[in-house]
Backbone as CSV, one residue per row, in Angstrom:
resi,resn,N_x,N_y,N_z,CA_x,CA_y,CA_z,C_x,C_y,C_z
1,UNK,32.787,29.464,4.020,31.948,28.976,4.463,31.200,27.756,3.420
2,UNK,30.726,26.185,3.605,30.550,25.744,2.631,29.050,25.258,2.833
3,UNK,28.146,24.951,1.371,26.505,25.239,2.065,25.914,23.797,1.634
4,UNK,25.261,23.406,1.954,24.497,21.660,1.449,22.905,21.897,1.805
5,UNK,22.342,21.058,1.371,20.867,20.996,1.645,20.540,19.718,1.746
6,UNK,20.827,18.898,2.193,20.778,17.667,2.433,20.496,17.284,4.113
7,UNK,19.920,15.789,4.390,20.048,15.526,5.702,21.211,14.624,6.158
8,UNK,20.911,14.993,7.580,21.997,14.258,8.477,22.222,12.789,8.448
9,UNK,22.893,11.938,8.331,22.906,10.499,8.168,22.634,10.239,9.682
10,UNK,22.149,8.895,9.999,21.559,8.677,11.135,22.976,8.299,12.146
11,UNK,23.004,8.824,13.317,23.999,8.118,14.113,23.406,6.662,14.810
12,UNK,24.967,6.140,14.143,24.989,4.861,14.965,25.758,4.530,16.193
13,UNK,26.338,5.517,17.027,26.948,4.962,18.182,25.665,5.585,19.280
14,UNK,26.220,4.921,20.660,25.242,5.254,21.202,25.314,6.672,21.718
15,UNK,24.238,7.042,23.135,24.217,8.200,23.344,22.772,8.558,24.335
16,UNK,22.735,9.505,24.982,21.668,10.019,25.917,20.645,10.810,25.016
17,UNK,19.492,10.469,24.519,18.429,10.849,23.810,17.884,12.051,25.050
18,UNK,17.752,13.171,24.333,17.359,14.573,25.155,15.729,14.318,24.662
19,UNK,15.216,14.075,26.078,13.321,13.615,25.891,12.557,15.063,25.133
20,UNK,11.662,14.235,24.575,10.849,15.334,23.942,9.790,15.779,25.325
21,UNK,10.032,17.370,25.476,9.741,17.939,26.505,7.984,18.272,26.083
22,UNK,7.267,17.324,27.209,5.690,17.626,26.733,4.974,18.720,27.277
23,UNK,4.072,18.928,26.299,3.506,20.240,26.382,2.866,20.769,27.947
24,UNK,2.400,20.059,28.559,2.342,20.479,30.070,3.468,21.023,31.102
25,UNK,4.603,20.465,30.082,5.891,21.161,31.135,6.419,22.443,30.093
26,UNK,5.784,23.374,29.510,5.745,24.531,28.683,5.240,25.160,29.684
27,UNK,5.633,26.646,29.894,4.669,27.548,30.588,3.587,27.871,29.246
28,UNK,2.416,28.945,29.968,1.602,29.236,28.636,2.120,30.240,28.487
29,UNK,1.390,31.092,27.291,1.258,31.680,26.775,0.903,33.426,28.147
30,UNK,1.995,34.303,28.446,1.206,35.010,28.931,0.603,36.600,28.307
31,UNK,0.799,36.327,27.024,0.667,37.900,26.117,-1.010,38.358,26.176
32,UNK,-0.335,39.831,26.354,-1.841,40.408,26.537,-3.071,40.036,25.149
33,UNK,-4.297,40.022,25.368,-4.805,39.973,24.379,-4.745,41.571,23.694
34,UNK,-4.787,41.661,21.917,-4.519,42.758,21.622,-3.702,42.893,21.007
35,UNK,-2.708,41.884,21.841,-1.046,42.391,20.940,-0.825,41.762,19.706
36,UNK,-0.334,42.234,18.946,-0.211,41.440,17.186,1.149,41.604,16.787
37,UNK,1.649,40.544,16.199,2.827,40.347,15.660,2.659,41.544,14.488
38,UNK,3.609,41.817,13.977,3.619,42.998,13.266,4.730,42.486,11.387
39,UNK,4.646,41.218,11.591,4.889,40.282,10.296,3.591,40.436,9.097
40,UNK,3.920,39.637,8.516,2.927,38.985,7.965,3.173,37.258,7.197
41,UNK,2.444,36.752,6.888,2.530,35.524,6.412,2.271,35.386,4.851
42,UNK,3.662,34.901,4.133,3.717,34.910,2.286,4.187,33.134,2.506
43,UNK,3.952,33.049,1.196,4.246,31.865,0.576,5.855,31.552,0.032
44,UNK,6.582,31.178,0.499,7.770,31.003,0.156,8.106,29.588,-0.111
45,UNK,8.308,29.667,-1.693,8.405,28.192,-2.210,7.806,26.702,-1.757
46,UNK,6.749,27.449,-1.830,5.530,26.457,-1.387,5.498,26.189,0.114
47,UNK,6.085,27.116,1.025,5.997,27.069,2.562,5.295,28.346,3.272
48,UNK,4.202,28.124,3.938,3.692,29.479,4.413,5.170,29.537,5.460
49,UNK,5.014,30.865,5.251,6.472,31.476,6.381,5.963,33.121,6.924
50,UNK,6.171,33.198,8.065,6.420,34.504,8.253,6.880,35.273,8.539
51,UNK,7.232,36.177,7.964,8.348,37.647,7.612,7.919,38.685,8.123
52,UNK,9.279,38.990,8.853,9.557,40.223,9.709,10.682,40.991,9.233
53,UNK,10.715,42.168,9.070,11.766,42.966,8.791,11.858,44.085,9.707
54,UNK,13.131,44.338,9.718,13.381,45.753,10.754,12.280,46.713,10.236
55,UNK,11.886,47.776,11.183,11.124,49.018,10.563,11.431,49.480,10.171
56,UNK,13.184,50.276,10.035,13.560,51.075,9.166,13.857,50.703,7.615
57,UNK,13.591,49.472,7.309,13.914,48.872,6.435,15.150,48.793,6.019
58,UNK,16.252,49.172,6.665,17.742,49.239,6.225,18.167,47.768,6.846
59,UNK,18.836,47.504,5.945,18.899,46.060,6.546,20.309,45.362,5.708
60,UNK,20.895,44.500,6.004,21.891,43.763,5.136,20.866,42.910,4.458
61,UNK,21.190,43.080,2.933,20.281,41.798,2.564,20.830,40.762,2.013
62,UNK,22.279,40.274,2.730,22.843,39.532,2.312,23.028,38.301,3.144
63,UNK,21.898,38.953,4.848,21.852,37.902,5.991,20.466,37.958,5.950
64,UNK,20.243,36.667,6.685,19.229,36.702,7.483,18.862,35.670,8.316
65,UNK,18.038,35.864,9.243,17.674,34.983,10.043,16.929,33.470,10.018
66,UNK,16.984,32.800,10.272,15.679,31.820,10.108,15.435,31.418,11.471
67,UNK,13.812,31.213,11.516,13.779,31.283,13.215,12.732,29.847,13.045
68,UNK,12.924,28.464,13.923,12.441,27.408,14.144,11.788,27.205,15.493
69,UNK,10.112,26.992,15.441,9.755,27.254,16.353,9.563,26.238,17.322
70,UNK,9.243,26.140,18.353,8.775,24.909,19.095,7.654,24.066,18.691
71,UNK,7.473,23.237,19.330,6.126,22.690,18.556,4.940,23.425,18.321
72,UNK,4.966,24.665,18.985,3.479,25.123,18.962,3.160,25.810,17.672
73,UNK,4.464,26.561,17.267,4.278,26.908,15.695,4.131,28.154,15.868
74,UNK,3.548,28.816,14.698,3.016,29.822,13.765,1.857,30.569,14.923
75,UNK,0.998,29.341,15.106,-0.502,30.058,15.913,0.182,29.975,17.310
76,UNK,1.224,29.905,18.278,1.250,30.567,18.939,1.970,32.051,18.889
77,UNK,1.650,32.971,19.584,1.497,34.473,19.298,3.401,34.702,20.252
78,UNK,3.701,33.414,20.828,4.719,34.245,21.326,5.763,34.061,20.436
79,UNK,5.887,33.289,19.230,6.715,33.313,18.632,6.893,33.711,17.336
80,UNK,6.056,34.205,16.778,5.820,35.439,15.755,6.668,36.593,16.483
81,UNK,5.714,36.918,17.452,6.460,38.047,18.581,8.157,37.900,18.789
82,UNK,8.463,37.079,19.035,10.092,37.007,19.121,10.864,37.069,18.070
83,UNK,9.968,36.546,16.831,10.657,36.546,15.592,10.462,37.960,15.029
84,UNK,9.951,39.202,15.722,9.941,40.425,15.852,10.986,41.138,16.317
85,UNK,11.359,40.560,16.997,12.763,41.299,18.216,13.765,40.796,17.299
86,UNK,13.996,39.696,16.263,14.901,39.846,15.772,15.096,40.523,14.697
87,UNK,14.335,41.145,14.332,13.842,42.002,13.023,14.392,43.546,13.370
88,UNK,13.769,43.720,15.017,13.871,44.983,15.486,15.954,45.087,15.514
89,UNK,16.079,43.697,15.781,18.125,43.763,16.275,19.190,44.119,14.852
90,UNK,17.879,44.246,13.467,18.512,44.249,12.451,18.544,43.012,11.332
91,UNK,17.979,42.088,11.577,18.000,41.119,10.688,16.963,40.699,9.648
92,UNK,17.003,40.449,8.895,15.607,39.872,7.885,15.394,38.603,8.502
93,UNK,14.072,38.618,8.795,13.577,37.167,9.799,12.564,36.594,9.203
94,UNK,13.136,35.090,8.937,11.784,34.359,8.704,11.507,33.073,9.237
95,UNK,10.235,32.591,9.507,9.495,31.614,10.332,8.764,30.649,9.483
96,UNK,9.433,29.390,9.288,9.066,28.847,8.180,8.059,27.661,8.686
97,UNK,7.323,27.715,8.216,6.057,27.020,8.769,6.211,25.467,8.493
98,UNK,7.635,24.734,9.226,8.150,23.434,9.145,6.967,22.254,9.335
99,UNK,6.303,22.532,10.077,5.179,21.833,11.001,4.078,21.245,9.847
100,UNK,4.318,22.206,8.954,3.200,21.730,7.609,1.355,22.201,8.292
101,UNK,1.363,23.371,8.716,0.167,23.910,9.239,-0.541,22.885,10.166
102,UNK,0.472,22.013,11.114,-0.574,21.162,12.101,0.673,21.323,13.239
103,UNK,0.592,22.487,13.991,1.464,22.315,14.995,1.032,22.213,16.369
104,UNK,1.181,21.887,17.706,0.346,20.672,18.402,-0.266,21.960,19.461
105,UNK,-1.414,21.365,19.648,-2.013,22.446,20.461,-1.542,22.263,21.779
106,UNK,-2.337,23.503,22.725,-1.846,23.196,24.287,-2.448,21.835,24.430
107,UNK,-2.180,20.982,25.395,-3.224,19.782,25.970,-3.292,18.450,24.763
108,UNK,-2.487,19.284,23.647,-2.846,17.786,22.129,-2.103,16.811,22.689
109,UNK,-2.197,15.645,21.926,-1.936,14.312,22.135,-0.537,14.573,21.140
110,UNK,0.539,14.542,21.891,2.073,14.705,21.594,2.363,13.246,20.931
111,UNK,1.956,12.012,21.210,2.573,10.542,20.963,2.231,10.872,19.243
112,UNK,0.793,10.932,19.264,0.078,11.003,17.838,0.853,12.086,16.726
113,UNK,0.942,13.199,17.137,1.583,14.436,16.632,2.986,14.263,16.242
114,UNK,3.736,13.370,17.468,5.429,13.449,16.962,5.476,12.563,15.576
115,UNK,4.012,11.425,15.533,4.697,10.149,14.659,4.294,11.105,13.043
116,UNK,3.538,12.303,13.395,3.610,12.673,11.929,4.506,13.959,12.101
117,UNK,5.773,14.272,12.899,5.888,15.155,12.710,7.842,14.769,12.670
118,UNK,7.976,13.967,12.010,9.755,13.109,12.222,10.016,13.759,11.085
119,UNK,11.833,14.348,11.153,12.456,14.563,10.193,12.040,14.687,9.061
120,UNK,11.324,13.440,8.250,10.969,13.124,7.186,10.088,14.055,6.615
121,UNK,9.380,14.357,7.700,8.011,14.989,7.307,8.682,16.495,7.235
122,UNK,9.385,17.369,8.042,9.539,18.513,8.562,10.880,19.169,8.137
123,UNK,11.747,18.163,7.472,13.005,18.734,6.928,12.632,19.708,5.599
124,UNK,12.030,18.777,4.577,11.828,19.478,3.193,11.008,20.806,3.174
125,UNK,10.171,21.229,4.013,9.718,22.485,3.654,10.145,23.447,4.235
126,UNK,11.153,23.022,5.059,12.535,23.801,6.202,13.461,24.271,5.178
127,UNK,14.361,23.524,4.263,15.118,23.395,3.245,14.720,23.751,2.184
128,UNK,13.496,23.931,1.709,12.701,24.636,0.387,12.898,25.920,0.700
129,UNK,12.479,26.625,1.890,12.544,28.142,2.308,14.068,28.484,2.753
130,UNK,14.563,27.416,2.807,16.558,28.162,3.114,17.051,28.099,1.361
131,UNK,16.257,27.360,0.968,16.973,27.129,-0.712,16.901,28.661,-1.263
132,UNK,15.394,28.956,-1.340,14.687,30.139,-1.977,15.488,31.249,-1.005
133,UNK,15.875,31.361,0.044,16.147,32.671,0.260,17.817,32.775,-0.051
134,UNK,18.392,31.584,-0.255,19.623,31.554,-0.987,19.538,32.402,-2.315
135,UNK,18.648,31.721,-3.262,18.366,32.428,-4.356,17.999,33.542,-4.247
136,UNK,17.141,34.101,-3.458,17.212,35.469,-3.123,18.102,36.334,-3.064
137,UNK,19.628,35.850,-3.056,20.881,36.770,-2.468,21.262,36.480,-1.021
138,UNK,20.759,36.220,-0.138,20.876,36.091,1.383,22.005,34.817,1.406
139,UNK,23.103,35.145,1.116,24.355,34.579,1.190,24.793,33.807,2.801
140,UNK,24.433,34.961,3.782,24.859,33.949,5.133,23.748,34.272,5.731
141,UNK,22.884,32.726,6.149,22.188,32.450,6.773,22.186,32.436,8.448
142,UNK,21.807,32.553,9.273,21.688,32.453,10.514,20.520,31.593,10.832
143,UNK,20.215,30.313,12.030,19.376,29.803,12.633,19.186,29.829,13.645
144,UNK,18.227,30.276,14.402,17.670,30.207,15.895,16.845,29.228,16.154
145,UNK,16.943,28.382,17.053,15.589,27.256,17.386,15.088,27.125,18.796
146,UNK,14.256,26.704,19.259,13.447,26.608,20.143,13.123,24.693,20.401
147,UNK,14.065,24.531,21.365,12.776,23.014,21.903,12.880,22.275,20.816
148,UNK,11.583,21.902,19.990,11.984,20.847,19.098,12.704,21.568,18.118
149,UNK,12.713,23.074,17.492,13.722,23.650,16.310,15.215,23.586,16.939
150,UNK,15.593,22.719,18.246,17.037,23.039,18.253,17.716,21.741,17.843
151,UNK,16.352,20.418,17.677,16.897,19.695,16.732,17.350,20.125,15.207
152,UNK,16.399,20.850,14.482,16.571,21.188,13.281,18.016,22.018,12.940
153,UNK,18.565,23.156,14.280,18.921,23.858,13.752,20.711,23.029,14.189
154,UNK,20.466,22.232,15.115,21.983,20.915,14.969,21.702,20.404,13.735
155,UNK,20.842,19.898,12.751,21.123,19.579,11.637,21.976,20.163,10.701
156,UNK,20.914,21.287,10.669,21.842,22.396,9.655,23.327,22.904,9.625
157,UNK,23.623,23.099,11.426,24.761,22.806,11.491,25.798,21.729,10.802
158,UNK,24.857,20.709,11.367,26.016,19.249,10.903,26.318,19.496,9.124
159,UNK,25.539,19.759,8.659,25.256,20.042,7.134,25.925,20.852,6.286
160,UNK,26.274,22.141,7.409,27.092,23.334,6.861,25.882,24.203,5.569
161,UNK,25.047,23.661,6.333,23.599,24.609,5.169,23.765,25.935,5.616
162,UNK,23.807,26.568,6.832,23.914,27.914,7.953,25.333,28.056,8.148
163,UNK,25.758,29.728,8.028,26.125,30.446,8.579,26.843,30.301,10.088
164,UNK,25.873,30.660,11.213,26.013,30.069,12.337,24.586,29.692,13.101
165,UNK,24.578,28.713,14.000,23.496,28.407,14.408,23.488,28.800,16.219
166,UNK,21.839,29.076,16.677,21.856,28.939,18.063,20.995,28.423,18.607
167,UNK,20.526,27.749,19.744,19.584,27.082,20.051,19.178,27.067,21.360
168,UNK,18.066,27.142,22.048,17.592,27.115,23.129,16.673,26.265,23.473
169,UNK,16.766,25.538,25.059,16.381,24.301,25.621,16.439,23.174,24.468
170,UNK,16.945,22.847,23.588,16.782,22.165,22.484,16.207,20.907,22.726
171,UNK,15.611,19.863,22.119,15.180,18.340,22.784,15.623,17.436,21.307
172,UNK,14.842,16.523,21.803,15.123,15.004,20.066,16.678,14.950,20.204
173,UNK,17.931,15.268,21.018,19.063,15.585,20.284,19.254,14.271,20.882
174,UNK,20.818,13.711,20.411,21.428,12.893,20.638,22.251,13.108,21.431
175,UNK,23.050,12.656,22.515,23.903,13.529,23.339,24.808,12.726,23.725
176,UNK,26.141,12.634,23.605,26.711,13.668,22.676,27.060,13.432,21.446
177,UNK,26.115,12.395,21.120,26.357,11.869,19.474,26.036,13.178,18.541
178,UNK,25.355,13.711,18.386,24.944,14.964,17.332,25.939,15.581,17.500
179,UNK,26.502,16.183,18.421,27.617,17.304,18.556,29.106,16.627,18.092
180,UNK,29.037,15.317,18.578,30.363,14.583,17.975,30.555,14.704,16.313
181,UNK,29.197,14.573,16.030,28.966,14.653,14.189,29.202,15.734,13.769
182,UNK,29.217,16.938,14.461,29.349,18.557,14.242,30.637,18.638,13.967
183,UNK,31.152,18.286,15.461,32.852,18.439,15.921,33.444,17.829,14.573
184,UNK,32.948,16.890,13.978,33.683,16.376,13.300,33.588,17.032,11.634
185,UNK,32.106,17.329,11.066,32.207,17.705,9.628,31.410,18.913,9.568
186,UNK,31.318,19.597,10.713,30.991,21.343,10.588,31.940,22.051,10.466
187,UNK,31.759,23.389,9.886,32.535,24.822,10.348,31.839,25.882,10.284
188,UNK,30.398,25.623,11.001,29.691,26.953,11.603,29.668,26.676,13.233
189,UNK,29.542,28.024,13.848,29.781,28.182,15.389,28.210,27.949,15.564
190,UNK,28.609,27.726,16.948,27.690,26.893,17.725,27.128,27.732,18.603
191,UNK,25.718,28.201,19.372,25.646,28.620,20.685,24.300,28.225,21.201
192,UNK,24.517,28.026,22.473,23.167,27.299,23.311,22.749,28.024,24.630
193,UNK,21.493,28.084,24.395,21.029,28.755,25.763,20.232,27.672,26.618
194,UNK,20.582,27.109,27.467,19.904,26.196,28.234,19.984,26.698,29.918
195,UNK,18.676,25.799,30.307,18.289,26.076,31.467,18.224,25.109,32.603
196,UNK,18.294,25.844,33.617,19.294,25.027,34.620,18.300,23.611,35.304
197,UNK,16.624,24.337,34.956,15.838,23.118,35.491,14.828,22.424,34.306
198,UNK,15.388,22.077,33.106,15.162,22.213,31.795,15.101,20.489,32.288
199,UNK,13.926,19.951,31.785,13.948,18.341,32.316,14.069,17.463,31.269
200,UNK,14.602,18.302,29.998,14.892,17.288,28.575,16.676,17.497,28.006
201,UNK,17.002,19.010,28.277,18.080,19.371,27.683,18.975,20.109,29.136
202,UNK,19.147,18.632,30.199,19.470,18.671,31.508,20.954,19.224,31.520
203,UNK,21.181,19.903,32.847,22.651,20.626,33.033,23.425,19.538,33.039
204,UNK,23.111,18.208,33.368,24.495,17.018,32.900,24.667,16.748,32.074
205,UNK,23.400,16.879,30.752,23.901,16.999,29.169,24.378,18.146,28.423
206,UNK,24.211,19.589,29.367,24.920,20.269,28.841,26.449,20.276,29.087
207,UNK,26.833,19.815,30.286,28.004,19.501,30.896,28.792,18.573,29.942
208,UNK,28.047,17.276,29.365,28.147,16.316,28.078,28.907,17.081,27.227
209,UNK,27.748,17.712,26.634,27.784,18.761,25.570,29.072,19.970,25.040
210,UNK,29.303,20.268,26.105,30.678,21.171,26.537,32.234,20.071,26.321
211,UNK,31.839,18.797,26.834,33.099,18.110,27.099,33.313,17.909,25.482
212,UNK,32.487,17.861,24.564,32.679,17.416,23.176,33.517,18.876,22.672
213,UNK,32.516,20.088,22.830,32.799,21.321,22.171,33.334,22.330,23.073
214,UNK,33.442,22.434,24.004,34.070,23.373,24.947,35.187,23.345,25.124
215,UNK,36.074,24.423,25.439,37.708,24.877,25.407,38.263,24.929,24.586
216,UNK,37.891,25.255,23.227,38.436,25.017,22.080,38.431,23.956,21.400
217,UNK,37.983,22.941,21.506,37.898,21.657,21.075,36.533,21.976,19.712
218,UNK,36.185,23.008,19.637,34.923,23.269,18.829,35.764,24.588,17.701
219,UNK,36.769,24.117,16.397,37.127,25.233,16.093,36.257,26.423,15.874
220,UNK,34.882,25.774,15.246,34.845,27.099,14.485,33.984,28.496,15.887
221,UNK,33.967,27.699,16.810,33.081,28.423,17.854,31.847,28.253,18.657
222,UNK,32.159,28.095,19.714,30.896,27.464,20.655,31.101,27.968,21.821
223,UNK,29.416,28.542,22.196,29.430,28.959,23.922,28.293,28.365,24.179
224,UNK,28.457,28.048,25.151,27.130,28.011,25.677,26.601,29.113,26.956
225,UNK,25.650,29.665,27.146,24.774,30.421,28.094,23.637,29.694,28.858
226,UNK,24.022,29.868,30.281,23.359,29.067,31.148,22.240,30.072,32.375
227,UNK,20.826,29.841,32.272,19.998,30.530,32.647,19.385,29.646,34.072
228,UNK,19.728,30.124,35.400,19.552,29.530,36.677,17.677,29.910,36.703
229,UNK,17.498,28.989,37.580,15.884,29.630,37.923,15.134,29.352,37.404
230,UNK,15.173,28.982,35.988,14.210,28.792,34.935,14.301,27.519,34.457
231,UNK,13.119,26.904,33.604,13.039,25.715,33.010,12.825,25.639,31.787
232,UNK,12.595,25.067,31.278,12.567,24.405,29.945,11.288,25.390,29.108
233,UNK,11.992,26.093,28.010,10.646,27.022,27.531,10.877,28.306,27.678
234,UNK,11.966,29.168,28.561,12.237,30.178,29.287,11.996,31.049,28.245
235,UNK,13.074,30.658,27.115,13.586,31.664,26.124,12.203,32.164,25.323
236,UNK,11.153,31.210,25.365,9.944,32.154,24.454,8.968,32.777,25.476
237,UNK,8.594,32.325,26.660,8.020,32.724,27.438,8.124,32.865,28.565
238,UNK,7.798,34.068,28.902,8.036,34.765,30.521,7.282,35.192,31.126
239,UNK,6.820,34.873,32.424,5.447,35.556,33.502,5.962,36.664,33.645
240,UNK,5.650,38.024,33.060,5.471,39.150,33.581,6.092,39.726,35.078
241,UNK,5.193,38.583,35.484,5.370,38.637,37.268,6.484,38.474,37.783
242,UNK,7.609,37.574,36.986,8.807,36.842,37.353,9.846,37.340,36.465
243,UNK,10.609,38.384,38.082,11.418,39.401,37.140,12.525,38.336,36.715
244,UNK,13.116,37.079,37.661,14.165,35.865,37.315,13.646,35.627,35.716
245,UNK,12.665,35.504,35.246,11.850,34.655,34.139,12.107,35.840,33.221
246,UNK,11.560,36.436,33.402,11.782,37.627,32.418,13.238,38.432,32.009
247,UNK,13.647,38.419,32.927,15.673,38.613,32.473,16.051,37.247,32.347
248,UNK,15.760,36.143,32.104,16.678,35.053,31.587,15.734,35.209,30.162
249,UNK,15.075,35.238,29.549,14.393,34.766,28.558,15.193,36.537,27.790
250,UNK,14.874,37.404,28.120,15.618,38.503,27.216,17.485,38.390,27.869
251,UNK,17.943,38.012,28.208,19.559,37.470,28.084,19.581,36.157,26.978
252,UNK,18.673,35.388,26.912,18.633,34.450,25.925,18.908,34.866,24.648
253,UNK,18.211,36.163,24.655,17.729,36.957,23.299,19.024,37.687,23.191
254,UNK,19.769,38.398,23.842,20.617,39.117,23.641,21.819,38.080,23.472
255,UNK,22.215,37.150,24.379,23.106,36.184,23.914,23.518,35.443,22.350
256,UNK,22.122,35.624,21.834,22.140,35.107,20.499,22.625,35.872,20.037
257,UNK,21.845,37.148,19.962,21.671,37.982,19.255,23.817,38.327,18.828
258,UNK,24.063,38.940,20.047,25.541,38.736,20.333,26.117,37.827,19.493
259,UNK,25.694,36.645,19.651,26.539,35.638,18.854,26.737,35.933,17.668
260,UNK,25.212,36.163,17.318,25.066,36.186,15.594,26.042,37.297,14.830
261,UNK,25.597,38.822,15.595,26.521,39.974,15.345,28.774,39.352,15.012
262,UNK,28.788,38.426,16.018,29.954,38.410,15.933,30.342,37.353,15.063
263,UNK,29.543,36.362,14.690,30.188,35.235,13.668,29.359,35.320,12.475
264,UNK,28.196,36.032,11.826,27.697,36.252,10.830,28.172,37.207,9.888
């Protein structure tokens, strides 16, 4: 596995752009008040990072998971709570604030927000944390990204910066271009959890992605897992009164963990 810490070059071929899914199309948190994440916020290489470790403190110190949040970032309790689940599965887990302390609030102005959260703004803090983790001895890093974070997992895959990547309901990608680039230059296994009702990474775009990556075309390894009757954001938030949503969220997590353990 080769590693680099560089930005992906812009793509010049044509393709469909996976739209940014507006906050109104994300489900709101269903977490009960009083529930708290068990990790802690620390500063790593100048970047605020939520760190959560396996409860028994016994884990492979050469492996780590970098968790890339949706646009709601660390202030949304769903994100650190989900990161805790990765720690419970046996991985040291790090959630960098690559949104630079400026997560999008529910109901916020997404147009103005996006202008200040381009790849030029958000990539440097992400790479700063990954660089520091490698210096600390984490030789194999998996990345999991949700919505906005899916774009950055894709970039890390394209540049061979990580050992394995998984994303759920990704947005802001160019399809098939981003996956053609990955296929041409990456040796990082890729996993995607997608939603049948997603208005961003639609079922049609998922099929286009399969056309590039599926059926053994992508030698490092590729898996897409579709969850029916759920929409964008399903892998982060689920209404506990909706058994289909609960099962889909858990299923996406389980598939990601399985993929990581197979390839990390």
